[in-house]
mmCIF file of the N, C-alpha and C atoms, coordinates in Angstrom:
data_MODEL
# 
_entry.id   MODEL 
# 
loop_
_atom_site.group_PDB 
_atom_site.id 
_atom_site.type_symbol 
_atom_site.label_atom_id 
_atom_site.label_alt_id 
_atom_site.label_comp_id 
_atom_site.label_asym_id 
_atom_site.label_entity_id 
_atom_site.label_seq_id 
_atom_site.pdbx_PDB_ins_code 
_atom_site.Cartn_x 
_atom_site.Cartn_y 
_atom_site.Cartn_z 
_atom_site.occupancy 
_atom_site.B_iso_or_equiv 
_atom_site.pdbx_formal_charge 
_atom_site.auth_seq_id 
_atom_site.auth_comp_id 
_atom_site.auth_asym_id 
_atom_site.auth_atom_id 
_atom_site.pdbx_PDB_model_num 
ATOM 1   N N  . MET A 1 1  ? -29.454 -27.470 11.355  1.00 0.00 ? 1  MET A N  1 
ATOM 2   C CA . MET A 1 1  ? -27.946 -27.178 11.315  1.00 0.00 ? 1  MET A CA 1 
ATOM 3   C C  . MET A 1 1  ? -27.920 -25.591 11.038  1.00 0.00 ? 1  MET A C  1 
ATOM 4   N N  . ALA A 1 2  ? -27.190 -24.835 11.871  1.00 0.00 ? 2  ALA A N  1 
ATOM 5   C CA . ALA A 1 2  ? -27.242 -23.340 11.756  1.00 0.00 ? 2  ALA A CA 1 
ATOM 6   C C  . ALA A 1 2  ? -25.967 -22.880 10.882  1.00 0.00 ? 2  ALA A C  1 
ATOM 7   N N  . GLU A 1 3  ? -26.238 -21.833 10.221  1.00 0.00 ? 3  GLU A N  1 
ATOM 8   C CA . GLU A 1 3  ? -25.402 -21.298 9.178   1.00 0.00 ? 3  GLU A CA 1 
ATOM 9   C C  . GLU A 1 3  ? -24.443 -21.023 9.962   1.00 0.00 ? 3  GLU A C  1 
ATOM 10  N N  . GLN A 1 4  ? -22.838 -21.109 9.630   1.00 0.00 ? 4  GLN A N  1 
ATOM 11  C CA . GLN A 1 4  ? -21.554 -20.835 9.748   1.00 0.00 ? 4  GLN A CA 1 
ATOM 12  C C  . GLN A 1 4  ? -21.496 -19.150 9.341   1.00 0.00 ? 4  GLN A C  1 
ATOM 13  N N  . GLN A 1 5  ? -21.420 -18.419 10.737  1.00 0.00 ? 5  GLN A N  1 
ATOM 14  C CA . GLN A 1 5  ? -21.080 -16.888 10.136  1.00 0.00 ? 5  GLN A CA 1 
ATOM 15  C C  . GLN A 1 5  ? -19.575 -17.092 9.748   1.00 0.00 ? 5  GLN A C  1 
ATOM 16  N N  . SER A 1 6  ? -19.411 -16.094 8.519   1.00 0.00 ? 6  SER A N  1 
ATOM 17  C CA . SER A 1 6  ? -17.957 -16.147 8.301   1.00 0.00 ? 6  SER A CA 1 
ATOM 18  C C  . SER A 1 6  ? -17.473 -14.537 8.912   1.00 0.00 ? 6  SER A C  1 
ATOM 19  N N  . GLU A 1 7  ? -16.206 -14.552 9.261   1.00 0.00 ? 7  GLU A N  1 
ATOM 20  C CA . GLU A 1 7  ? -15.232 -13.686 9.691   1.00 0.00 ? 7  GLU A CA 1 
ATOM 21  C C  . GLU A 1 7  ? -15.216 -12.194 8.533   1.00 0.00 ? 7  GLU A C  1 
ATOM 22  N N  . THR A 1 8  ? -15.544 -11.159 8.493   1.00 0.00 ? 8  THR A N  1 
ATOM 23  C CA . THR A 1 8  ? -15.340 -10.019 8.315   1.00 0.00 ? 8  THR A CA 1 
ATOM 24  C C  . THR A 1 8  ? -13.734 -9.428  8.202   1.00 0.00 ? 8  THR A C  1 
ATOM 25  N N  . TYR A 1 9  ? -13.230 -9.238  6.605   1.00 0.00 ? 9  TYR A N  1 
ATOM 26  C CA . TYR A 1 9  ? -11.994 -8.412  7.070   1.00 0.00 ? 9  TYR A CA 1 
ATOM 27  C C  . TYR A 1 9  ? -11.857 -7.288  6.103   1.00 0.00 ? 9  TYR A C  1 
ATOM 28  N N  . LEU A 1 10 ? -11.029 -6.157  6.697   1.00 0.00 ? 10 LEU A N  1 
ATOM 29  C CA . LEU A 1 10 ? -10.577 -4.956  6.074   1.00 0.00 ? 10 LEU A CA 1 
ATOM 30  C C  . LEU A 1 10 ? -9.495  -5.295  5.206   1.00 0.00 ? 10 LEU A C  1 
ATOM 31  N N  . TYR A 1 11 ? -9.467  -5.021  4.023   1.00 0.00 ? 11 TYR A N  1 
ATOM 32  C CA . TYR A 1 11 ? -8.545  -5.309  3.073   1.00 0.00 ? 11 TYR A CA 1 
ATOM 33  C C  . TYR A 1 11 ? -7.855  -3.899  2.557   1.00 0.00 ? 11 TYR A C  1 
ATOM 34  N N  . LYS A 1 12 ? -6.759  -4.463  2.144   1.00 0.00 ? 12 LYS A N  1 
ATOM 35  C CA . LYS A 1 12 ? -6.051  -2.808  1.477   1.00 0.00 ? 12 LYS A CA 1 
ATOM 36  C C  . LYS A 1 12 ? -5.081  -3.498  0.291   1.00 0.00 ? 12 LYS A C  1 
ATOM 37  N N  . LEU A 1 13 ? -5.974  -3.053  -0.652  1.00 0.00 ? 13 LEU A N  1 
ATOM 38  C CA . LEU A 1 13 ? -5.374  -3.767  -1.973  1.00 0.00 ? 13 LEU A CA 1 
ATOM 39  C C  . LEU A 1 13 ? -4.670  -2.671  -2.895  1.00 0.00 ? 13 LEU A C  1 
ATOM 40  N N  . GLU A 1 14 ? -3.560  -2.795  -3.764  1.00 0.00 ? 14 GLU A N  1 
ATOM 41  C CA . GLU A 1 14 ? -3.165  -1.931  -4.938  1.00 0.00 ? 14 GLU A CA 1 
ATOM 42  C C  . GLU A 1 14 ? -3.192  -2.308  -5.898  1.00 0.00 ? 14 GLU A C  1 
ATOM 43  N N  . ALA A 1 15 ? -3.484  -1.105  -6.811  1.00 0.00 ? 15 ALA A N  1 
ATOM 44  C CA . ALA A 1 15 ? -3.966  -1.388  -8.121  1.00 0.00 ? 15 ALA A CA 1 
ATOM 45  C C  . ALA A 1 15 ? -2.758  -0.532  -9.092  1.00 0.00 ? 15 ALA A C  1 
ATOM 46  N N  . VAL A 1 16 ? -1.976  -1.353  -9.548  1.00 0.00 ? 16 VAL A N  1 
ATOM 47  C CA . VAL A 1 16 ? -1.225  -0.714  -10.674 1.00 0.00 ? 16 VAL A CA 1 
ATOM 48  C C  . VAL A 1 16 ? -1.683  -0.573  -11.759 1.00 0.00 ? 16 VAL A C  1 
ATOM 49  N N  . LEU A 1 17 ? -1.600  0.641   -12.878 1.00 0.00 ? 17 LEU A N  1 
ATOM 50  C CA . LEU A 1 17 ? -2.640  0.635   -13.968 1.00 0.00 ? 17 LEU A CA 1 
ATOM 51  C C  . LEU A 1 17 ? -1.228  1.022   -14.836 1.00 0.00 ? 17 LEU A C  1 
ATOM 52  N N  . ALA A 1 18 ? -1.834  0.643   -16.430 1.00 0.00 ? 18 ALA A N  1 
ATOM 53  C CA . ALA A 1 18 ? -1.006  0.641   -16.957 1.00 0.00 ? 18 ALA A CA 1 
ATOM 54  C C  . ALA A 1 18 ? -0.187  2.167   -17.499 1.00 0.00 ? 18 ALA A C  1 
ATOM 55  N N  . GLU A 1 19 ? -1.082  3.007   -17.242 1.00 0.00 ? 19 GLU A N  1 
ATOM 56  C CA . GLU A 1 19 ? -0.634  4.208   -17.179 1.00 0.00 ? 19 GLU A CA 1 
ATOM 57  C C  . GLU A 1 19 ? 0.385   5.181   -15.967 1.00 0.00 ? 19 GLU A C  1 
ATOM 58  N N  . ASN A 1 20 ? 1.049   3.864   -15.745 1.00 0.00 ? 20 ASN A N  1 
ATOM 59  C CA . ASN A 1 20 ? 1.727   4.376   -14.488 1.00 0.00 ? 20 ASN A CA 1 
ATOM 60  C C  . ASN A 1 20 ? 1.206   5.089   -13.279 1.00 0.00 ? 20 ASN A C  1 
ATOM 61  N N  . ARG A 1 21 ? 0.205   4.410   -12.668 1.00 0.00 ? 21 ARG A N  1 
ATOM 62  C CA . ARG A 1 21 ? -0.352  5.019   -11.820 1.00 0.00 ? 21 ARG A CA 1 
ATOM 63  C C  . ARG A 1 21 ? -0.703  4.095   -10.740 1.00 0.00 ? 21 ARG A C  1 
ATOM 64  N N  . LEU A 1 22 ? -0.613  4.357   -9.747  1.00 0.00 ? 22 LEU A N  1 
ATOM 65  C CA . LEU A 1 22 ? -0.796  3.127   -8.496  1.00 0.00 ? 22 LEU A CA 1 
ATOM 66  C C  . LEU A 1 22 ? -1.636  3.558   -7.522  1.00 0.00 ? 22 LEU A C  1 
ATOM 67  N N  . LEU A 1 23 ? -2.620  2.850   -7.625  1.00 0.00 ? 23 LEU A N  1 
ATOM 68  C CA . LEU A 1 23 ? -4.010  3.432   -6.572  1.00 0.00 ? 23 LEU A CA 1 
ATOM 69  C C  . LEU A 1 23 ? -4.092  2.335   -5.616  1.00 0.00 ? 23 LEU A C  1 
ATOM 70  N N  . THR A 1 24 ? -4.548  2.991   -4.479  1.00 0.00 ? 24 THR A N  1 
ATOM 71  C CA . THR A 1 24 ? -5.125  2.053   -3.128  1.00 0.00 ? 24 THR A CA 1 
ATOM 72  C C  . THR A 1 24 ? -6.238  1.969   -2.980  1.00 0.00 ? 24 THR A C  1 
ATOM 73  N N  . VAL A 1 25 ? -7.295  0.812   -2.592  1.00 0.00 ? 25 VAL A N  1 
ATOM 74  C CA . VAL A 1 25 ? -8.436  0.360   -2.584  1.00 0.00 ? 25 VAL A CA 1 
ATOM 75  C C  . VAL A 1 25 ? -8.470  -0.407  -1.226  1.00 0.00 ? 25 VAL A C  1 
ATOM 76  N N  . ILE A 1 26 ? -9.233  0.382   -0.678  1.00 0.00 ? 26 ILE A N  1 
ATOM 77  C CA . ILE A 1 26 ? -9.754  -0.215  0.875   1.00 0.00 ? 26 ILE A CA 1 
ATOM 78  C C  . ILE A 1 26 ? -11.154 -0.736  0.714   1.00 0.00 ? 26 ILE A C  1 
ATOM 79  N N  . VAL A 1 27 ? -11.079 -2.241  1.101   1.00 0.00 ? 27 VAL A N  1 
ATOM 80  C CA . VAL A 1 27 ? -12.793 -2.587  1.087   1.00 0.00 ? 27 VAL A CA 1 
ATOM 81  C C  . VAL A 1 27 ? -12.625 -3.971  2.028   1.00 0.00 ? 27 VAL A C  1 
ATOM 82  N N  . ILE A 1 28 ? -14.350 -3.854  2.458   1.00 0.00 ? 28 ILE A N  1 
ATOM 83  C CA . ILE A 1 28 ? -14.587 -4.594  3.615   1.00 0.00 ? 28 ILE A CA 1 
ATOM 84  C C  . ILE A 1 28 ? -15.170 -6.051  3.223   1.00 0.00 ? 28 ILE A C  1 
ATOM 85  N N  . ALA A 1 29 ? -14.725 -7.341  3.194   1.00 0.00 ? 29 ALA A N  1 
ATOM 86  C CA . ALA A 1 29 ? -15.290 -8.296  2.334   1.00 0.00 ? 29 ALA A CA 1 
ATOM 87  C C  . ALA A 1 29 ? -14.896 -9.551  3.241   1.00 0.00 ? 29 ALA A C  1 
ATOM 88  N N  . SER A 1 30 ? -15.499 -10.374 3.060   1.00 0.00 ? 30 SER A N  1 
ATOM 89  C CA . SER A 1 30 ? -15.651 -11.945 4.028   1.00 0.00 ? 30 SER A CA 1 
ATOM 90  C C  . SER A 1 30 ? -14.786 -13.093 3.238   1.00 0.00 ? 30 SER A C  1 
ATOM 91  N N  . SER A 1 31 ? -13.922 -12.849 2.216   1.00 0.00 ? 31 SER A N  1 
ATOM 92  C CA . SER A 1 31 ? -12.908 -13.548 1.407   1.00 0.00 ? 31 SER A CA 1 
ATOM 93  C C  . SER A 1 31 ? -11.911 -12.858 0.497   1.00 0.00 ? 31 SER A C  1 
ATOM 94  N N  . ASP A 1 32 ? -10.941 -13.678 0.235   1.00 0.00 ? 32 ASP A N  1 
ATOM 95  C CA . ASP A 1 32 ? -10.096 -12.746 -0.817  1.00 0.00 ? 32 ASP A CA 1 
ATOM 96  C C  . ASP A 1 32 ? -10.554 -12.667 -1.962  1.00 0.00 ? 32 ASP A C  1 
ATOM 97  N N  . GLU A 1 33 ? -11.579 -13.713 -2.496  1.00 0.00 ? 33 GLU A N  1 
ATOM 98  C CA . GLU A 1 33 ? -12.383 -13.535 -3.831  1.00 0.00 ? 33 GLU A CA 1 
ATOM 99  C C  . GLU A 1 33 ? -13.102 -12.156 -3.979  1.00 0.00 ? 33 GLU A C  1 
ATOM 100 N N  . LYS A 1 34 ? -13.954 -11.960 -2.566  1.00 0.00 ? 34 LYS A N  1 
ATOM 101 C CA . LYS A 1 34 ? -15.021 -10.873 -2.776  1.00 0.00 ? 34 LYS A CA 1 
ATOM 102 C C  . LYS A 1 34 ? -14.253 -9.782  -2.496  1.00 0.00 ? 34 LYS A C  1 
ATOM 103 N N  . ALA A 1 35 ? -13.141 -9.593  -1.978  1.00 0.00 ? 35 ALA A N  1 
ATOM 104 C CA . ALA A 1 35 ? -12.649 -8.456  -2.027  1.00 0.00 ? 35 ALA A CA 1 
ATOM 105 C C  . ALA A 1 35 ? -11.673 -8.197  -3.404  1.00 0.00 ? 35 ALA A C  1 
ATOM 106 N N  . PHE A 1 36 ? -10.911 -9.036  -4.312  1.00 0.00 ? 36 PHE A N  1 
ATOM 107 C CA . PHE A 1 36 ? -10.999 -8.749  -5.754  1.00 0.00 ? 36 PHE A CA 1 
ATOM 108 C C  . PHE A 1 36 ? -11.762 -8.109  -6.203  1.00 0.00 ? 36 PHE A C  1 
ATOM 109 N N  . THR A 1 37 ? -13.325 -8.463  -6.216  1.00 0.00 ? 37 THR A N  1 
ATOM 110 C CA . THR A 1 37 ? -14.053 -8.189  -6.978  1.00 0.00 ? 37 THR A CA 1 
ATOM 111 C C  . THR A 1 37 ? -14.870 -6.645  -6.802  1.00 0.00 ? 37 THR A C  1 
ATOM 112 N N  . SER A 1 38 ? -14.661 -6.620  -5.426  1.00 0.00 ? 38 SER A N  1 
ATOM 113 C CA . SER A 1 38 ? -14.941 -5.234  -4.818  1.00 0.00 ? 38 SER A CA 1 
ATOM 114 C C  . SER A 1 38 ? -13.946 -4.395  -5.444  1.00 0.00 ? 38 SER A C  1 
ATOM 115 N N  . ALA A 1 39 ? -12.744 -4.552  -5.204  1.00 0.00 ? 39 ALA A N  1 
ATOM 116 C CA . ALA A 1 39 ? -12.071 -3.536  -5.419  1.00 0.00 ? 39 ALA A CA 1 
ATOM 117 C C  . ALA A 1 39 ? -12.201 -3.198  -7.028  1.00 0.00 ? 39 ALA A C  1 
ATOM 118 N N  . GLU A 1 40 ? -12.283 -4.356  -7.948  1.00 0.00 ? 40 GLU A N  1 
ATOM 119 C CA . GLU A 1 40 ? -12.452 -4.066  -9.198  1.00 0.00 ? 40 GLU A CA 1 
ATOM 120 C C  . GLU A 1 40 ? -13.768 -3.460  -9.532  1.00 0.00 ? 40 GLU A C  1 
ATOM 121 N N  . ASN A 1 41 ? -14.450 -3.339  -9.100  1.00 0.00 ? 41 ASN A N  1 
ATOM 122 C CA . ASN A 1 41 ? -15.989 -2.883  -9.116  1.00 0.00 ? 41 ASN A CA 1 
ATOM 123 C C  . ASN A 1 41 ? -15.598 -1.105  -8.761  1.00 0.00 ? 41 ASN A C  1 
ATOM 124 N N  . HIS A 1 42 ? -14.706 -1.160  -7.721  1.00 0.00 ? 42 HIS A N  1 
ATOM 125 C CA . HIS A 1 42 ? -14.990 0.364   -7.245  1.00 0.00 ? 42 HIS A CA 1 
ATOM 126 C C  . HIS A 1 42 ? -13.739 1.124   -7.849  1.00 0.00 ? 42 HIS A C  1 
ATOM 127 N N  . LEU A 1 43 ? -12.714 0.385   -8.596  1.00 0.00 ? 43 LEU A N  1 
ATOM 128 C CA . LEU A 1 43 ? -11.673 0.694   -9.646  1.00 0.00 ? 43 LEU A CA 1 
ATOM 129 C C  . LEU A 1 43 ? -12.852 1.485   -10.632 1.00 0.00 ? 43 LEU A C  1 
ATOM 130 N N  . LEU A 1 44 ? -13.748 0.491   -11.483 1.00 0.00 ? 44 LEU A N  1 
ATOM 131 C CA . LEU A 1 44 ? -14.717 0.959   -12.426 1.00 0.00 ? 44 LEU A CA 1 
ATOM 132 C C  . LEU A 1 44 ? -15.309 2.376   -12.326 1.00 0.00 ? 44 LEU A C  1 
ATOM 133 N N  . ARG A 1 45 ? -15.813 2.297   -10.939 1.00 0.00 ? 45 ARG A N  1 
ATOM 134 C CA . ARG A 1 45 ? -16.707 3.736   -10.649 1.00 0.00 ? 45 ARG A CA 1 
ATOM 135 C C  . ARG A 1 45 ? -16.026 4.631   -10.285 1.00 0.00 ? 45 ARG A C  1 
ATOM 136 N N  . HIS A 1 46 ? -14.468 4.451   -9.816  1.00 0.00 ? 46 HIS A N  1 
ATOM 137 C CA . HIS A 1 46 ? -13.821 5.755   -9.573  1.00 0.00 ? 46 HIS A CA 1 
ATOM 138 C C  . HIS A 1 46 ? -13.488 6.638   -10.827 1.00 0.00 ? 46 HIS A C  1 
ATOM 139 N N  . THR A 1 47 ? -12.934 5.435   -11.957 1.00 0.00 ? 47 THR A N  1 
ATOM 140 C CA . THR A 1 47 ? -12.450 6.342   -13.079 1.00 0.00 ? 47 THR A CA 1 
ATOM 141 C C  . THR A 1 47 ? -13.791 6.332   -14.374 1.00 0.00 ? 47 THR A C  1 
ATOM 142 N N  . VAL A 1 48 ? -13.201 7.464   -15.275 1.00 0.00 ? 48 VAL A N  1 
ATOM 143 C CA . VAL A 1 48 ? -14.317 7.885   -16.390 1.00 0.00 ? 48 VAL A CA 1 
ATOM 144 C C  . VAL A 1 48 ? -14.466 6.851   -17.394 1.00 0.00 ? 48 VAL A C  1 
ATOM 145 N N  . THR A 1 49 ? -13.024 6.141   -17.592 1.00 0.00 ? 49 THR A N  1 
ATOM 146 C CA . THR A 1 49 ? -12.938 5.216   -18.774 1.00 0.00 ? 49 THR A CA 1 
ATOM 147 C C  . THR A 1 49 ? -12.610 3.936   -18.135 1.00 0.00 ? 49 THR A C  1 
ATOM 148 N N  . PRO A 1 50 ? -12.852 2.804   -18.419 1.00 0.00 ? 50 PRO A N  1 
ATOM 149 C CA . PRO A 1 50 ? -11.942 1.333   -17.758 1.00 0.00 ? 50 PRO A CA 1 
ATOM 150 C C  . PRO A 1 50 ? -10.547 1.490   -17.786 1.00 0.00 ? 50 PRO A C  1 
ATOM 151 N N  . PRO A 1 51 ? -10.112 1.240   -16.765 1.00 0.00 ? 51 PRO A N  1 
ATOM 152 C CA . PRO A 1 51 ? -8.625  1.437   -16.330 1.00 0.00 ? 51 PRO A CA 1 
ATOM 153 C C  . PRO A 1 51 ? -8.218  0.277   -16.581 1.00 0.00 ? 51 PRO A C  1 
ATOM 154 N N  . LYS A 1 52 ? -7.132  0.203   -17.024 1.00 0.00 ? 52 LYS A N  1 
ATOM 155 C CA . LYS A 1 52 ? -6.336  -1.042  -17.575 1.00 0.00 ? 52 LYS A CA 1 
ATOM 156 C C  . LYS A 1 52 ? -5.366  -1.288  -16.148 1.00 0.00 ? 52 LYS A C  1 
ATOM 157 N N  . VAL A 1 53 ? -5.638  -2.562  -15.542 1.00 0.00 ? 53 VAL A N  1 
ATOM 158 C CA . VAL A 1 53 ? -5.236  -2.737  -14.554 1.00 0.00 ? 53 VAL A CA 1 
ATOM 159 C C  . VAL A 1 53 ? -4.189  -3.979  -14.883 1.00 0.00 ? 53 VAL A C  1 
ATOM 160 N N  . GLU A 1 54 ? -2.866  -3.774  -14.423 1.00 0.00 ? 54 GLU A N  1 
ATOM 161 C CA . GLU A 1 54 ? -1.782  -4.477  -14.950 1.00 0.00 ? 54 GLU A CA 1 
ATOM 162 C C  . GLU A 1 54 ? -1.592  -5.436  -13.705 1.00 0.00 ? 54 GLU A C  1 
ATOM 163 N N  . GLN A 1 55 ? -1.686  -4.950  -12.201 1.00 0.00 ? 55 GLN A N  1 
ATOM 164 C CA . GLN A 1 55 ? -1.697  -6.039  -11.118 1.00 0.00 ? 55 GLN A CA 1 
ATOM 165 C C  . GLN A 1 55 ? -2.591  -5.475  -10.145 1.00 0.00 ? 55 GLN A C  1 
ATOM 166 N N  . LEU A 1 56 ? -3.372  -6.122  -9.411  1.00 0.00 ? 56 LEU A N  1 
ATOM 167 C CA . LEU A 1 56 ? -4.216  -6.175  -8.144  1.00 0.00 ? 56 LEU A CA 1 
ATOM 168 C C  . LEU A 1 56 ? -3.715  -6.850  -6.953  1.00 0.00 ? 56 LEU A C  1 
ATOM 169 N N  . SER A 1 57 ? -3.274  -6.294  -5.957  1.00 0.00 ? 57 SER A N  1 
ATOM 170 C CA . SER A 1 57 ? -2.497  -7.217  -5.205  1.00 0.00 ? 57 SER A CA 1 
ATOM 171 C C  . SER A 1 57 ? -3.333  -6.741  -3.610  1.00 0.00 ? 57 SER A C  1 
ATOM 172 N N  . ILE A 1 58 ? -3.448  -7.991  -2.935  1.00 0.00 ? 58 ILE A N  1 
ATOM 173 C CA . ILE A 1 58 ? -3.747  -7.697  -1.507  1.00 0.00 ? 58 ILE A CA 1 
ATOM 174 C C  . ILE A 1 58 ? -2.273  -7.281  -0.574  1.00 0.00 ? 58 ILE A C  1 
ATOM 175 N N  . VAL A 1 59 ? -2.323  -6.320  -0.043  1.00 0.00 ? 59 VAL A N  1 
ATOM 176 C CA . VAL A 1 59 ? -1.149  -5.608  0.496   1.00 0.00 ? 59 VAL A CA 1 
ATOM 177 C C  . VAL A 1 59 ? -1.213  -5.993  2.117   1.00 0.00 ? 59 VAL A C  1 
ATOM 178 N N  . GLU A 1 60 ? -2.618  -5.732  2.677   1.00 0.00 ? 60 GLU A N  1 
ATOM 179 C CA . GLU A 1 60 ? -2.897  -6.267  4.010   1.00 0.00 ? 60 GLU A CA 1 
ATOM 180 C C  . GLU A 1 60 ? -4.155  -6.559  4.416   1.00 0.00 ? 60 GLU A C  1 
ATOM 181 N N  . LYS A 1 61 ? -4.727  -7.271  5.100   1.00 0.00 ? 61 LYS A N  1 
ATOM 182 C CA . LYS A 1 61 ? -5.923  -7.972  5.614   1.00 0.00 ? 61 LYS A CA 1 
ATOM 183 C C  . LYS A 1 61 ? -5.918  -7.942  7.295   1.00 0.00 ? 61 LYS A C  1 
ATOM 184 N N  . LYS A 1 62 ? -7.048  -7.758  7.782   1.00 0.00 ? 62 LYS A N  1 
ATOM 185 C CA . LYS A 1 62 ? -7.144  -7.534  9.146   1.00 0.00 ? 62 LYS A CA 1 
ATOM 186 C C  . LYS A 1 62 ? -8.472  -7.841  9.443   1.00 0.00 ? 62 LYS A C  1 
ATOM 187 N N  . PRO A 1 63 ? -8.591  -8.489  10.606  1.00 0.00 ? 63 PRO A N  1 
ATOM 188 C CA . PRO A 1 63 ? -10.259 -8.533  11.063  1.00 0.00 ? 63 PRO A CA 1 
ATOM 189 C C  . PRO A 1 63 ? -10.800 -7.432  11.086  1.00 0.00 ? 63 PRO A C  1 
ATOM 190 N N  . LEU A 1 64 ? -12.069 -7.505  11.483  1.00 0.00 ? 64 LEU A N  1 
ATOM 191 C CA . LEU A 1 64 ? -13.082 -6.231  11.597  1.00 0.00 ? 64 LEU A CA 1 
ATOM 192 C C  . LEU A 1 64 ? -13.141 -6.503  13.064  1.00 0.00 ? 64 LEU A C  1 
ATOM 193 N N  . GLY A 1 65 ? -13.062 -7.423  13.877  1.00 0.00 ? 65 GLY A N  1 
ATOM 194 C CA . GLY A 1 65 ? -13.853 -7.880  15.120  1.00 0.00 ? 65 GLY A CA 1 
ATOM 195 C C  . GLY A 1 65 ? -13.425 -7.147  16.457  1.00 0.00 ? 65 GLY A C  1 
ATOM 196 N N  . ARG A 1 66 ? -12.004 -5.836  16.123  1.00 0.00 ? 66 ARG A N  1 
ATOM 197 C CA . ARG A 1 66 ? -11.381 -5.249  16.944  1.00 0.00 ? 66 ARG A CA 1 
ATOM 198 C C  . ARG A 1 66 ? -11.488 -3.832  17.091  1.00 0.00 ? 66 ARG A C  1 
ATOM 199 N N  . SER A 1 67 ? -11.597 -3.033  18.000  1.00 0.00 ? 67 SER A N  1 
ATOM 200 C CA . SER A 1 67 ? -11.581 -1.774  17.662  1.00 0.00 ? 67 SER A CA 1 
ATOM 201 C C  . SER A 1 67 ? -10.606 -1.226  17.031  1.00 0.00 ? 67 SER A C  1 
ATOM 202 N N  . GLY A 1 68 ? -10.398 -0.015  16.371  1.00 0.00 ? 68 GLY A N  1 
ATOM 203 C CA . GLY A 1 68 ? -9.118  0.484   16.198  1.00 0.00 ? 68 GLY A CA 1 
ATOM 204 C C  . GLY A 1 68 ? -8.304  0.052   15.073  1.00 0.00 ? 68 GLY A C  1 
ATOM 205 N N  . VAL A 1 69 ? -9.177  -0.937  14.528  1.00 0.00 ? 69 VAL A N  1 
ATOM 206 C CA . VAL A 1 69 ? -8.497  -1.505  12.985  1.00 0.00 ? 69 VAL A CA 1 
ATOM 207 C C  . VAL A 1 69 ? -8.576  -0.186  12.060  1.00 0.00 ? 69 VAL A C  1 
ATOM 208 N N  . GLY A 1 70 ? -7.347  0.045   11.239  1.00 0.00 ? 70 GLY A N  1 
ATOM 209 C CA . GLY A 1 70 ? -6.950  0.712   10.419  1.00 0.00 ? 70 GLY A CA 1 
ATOM 210 C C  . GLY A 1 70 ? -5.617  0.616   9.338   1.00 0.00 ? 70 GLY A C  1 
ATOM 211 N N  . TYR A 1 71 ? -6.034  1.545   8.513   1.00 0.00 ? 71 TYR A N  1 
ATOM 212 C CA . TYR A 1 71 ? -4.443  1.277   7.735   1.00 0.00 ? 71 TYR A CA 1 
ATOM 213 C C  . TYR A 1 71 ? -4.011  3.185   7.687   1.00 0.00 ? 71 TYR A C  1 
ATOM 214 N N  . VAL A 1 72 ? -2.600  3.089   7.181   1.00 0.00 ? 72 VAL A N  1 
ATOM 215 C CA . VAL A 1 72 ? -2.277  4.533   7.129   1.00 0.00 ? 72 VAL A CA 1 
ATOM 216 C C  . VAL A 1 72 ? -1.671  4.286   5.449   1.00 0.00 ? 72 VAL A C  1 
ATOM 217 N N  . VAL A 1 73 ? -1.984  5.237   4.559   1.00 0.00 ? 73 VAL A N  1 
ATOM 218 C CA . VAL A 1 73 ? -2.024  5.358   3.284   1.00 0.00 ? 73 VAL A CA 1 
ATOM 219 C C  . VAL A 1 73 ? -1.184  6.431   2.512   1.00 0.00 ? 73 VAL A C  1 
ATOM 220 N N  . GLU A 1 74 ? -0.060  6.000   2.231   1.00 0.00 ? 74 GLU A N  1 
ATOM 221 C CA . GLU A 1 74 ? 0.946   7.211   1.790   1.00 0.00 ? 74 GLU A CA 1 
ATOM 222 C C  . GLU A 1 74 ? 0.438   7.827   0.465   1.00 0.00 ? 74 GLU A C  1 
ATOM 223 N N  . THR A 1 75 ? 0.177   8.985   0.469   1.00 0.00 ? 75 THR A N  1 
ATOM 224 C CA . THR A 1 75 ? -0.332  9.361   -0.890  1.00 0.00 ? 75 THR A CA 1 
ATOM 225 C C  . THR A 1 75 ? 0.322   10.484  -1.540  1.00 0.00 ? 75 THR A C  1 
ATOM 226 N N  . SER A 1 76 ? 1.316   10.817  -1.167  1.00 0.00 ? 76 SER A N  1 
ATOM 227 C CA . SER A 1 76 ? 2.386   12.157  -1.992  1.00 0.00 ? 76 SER A CA 1 
ATOM 228 C C  . SER A 1 76 ? 3.342   12.406  -0.983  1.00 0.00 ? 76 SER A C  1 
ATOM 229 N N  . ARG A 1 77 ? 4.266   12.930  -1.564  1.00 0.00 ? 77 ARG A N  1 
ATOM 230 C CA . ARG A 1 77 ? 5.495   13.432  -1.002  1.00 0.00 ? 77 ARG A CA 1 
ATOM 231 C C  . ARG A 1 77 ? 5.630   15.040  -0.688  1.00 0.00 ? 77 ARG A C  1 
ATOM 232 N N  . PHE A 1 78 ? 6.231   15.711  0.184   1.00 0.00 ? 78 PHE A N  1 
ATOM 233 C CA . PHE A 1 78 ? 6.135   17.001  -0.329  1.00 0.00 ? 78 PHE A CA 1 
ATOM 234 C C  . PHE A 1 78 ? 7.591   17.512  0.300   1.00 0.00 ? 78 PHE A C  1 
ATOM 235 N N  . SER A 1 79 ? 7.938   18.395  -0.679  1.00 0.00 ? 79 SER A N  1 
ATOM 236 C CA . SER A 1 79 ? 9.570   19.008  -0.789  1.00 0.00 ? 79 SER A CA 1 
ATOM 237 C C  . SER A 1 79 ? 10.005  19.938  0.166   1.00 0.00 ? 79 SER A C  1 
# 
C-alpha cells in the first residue's frame, strides 16, 4: 500500500505575549498541530527568556502548491 503524502501549508500565526507584545510567526507545516509546535519552538529560540504566551492563533493558512504564495505582515506605523 502506497503511503499518502500530505499537503504542506504556509501558516501565519500571531502570538500575544504577557508583556503586551504581538509577534507574527510564519511556518511551513503539514498540519495545524505541527504549525503550533513549530511556532512555539521558534518563539523559544527568538527570545532570551521563555515568553509568557497568552494566546497563539492561526491567522492564515495557504497551500504551498502554487507559486507566489506569501503574506504581508504589518510591523509598525510611521507618523
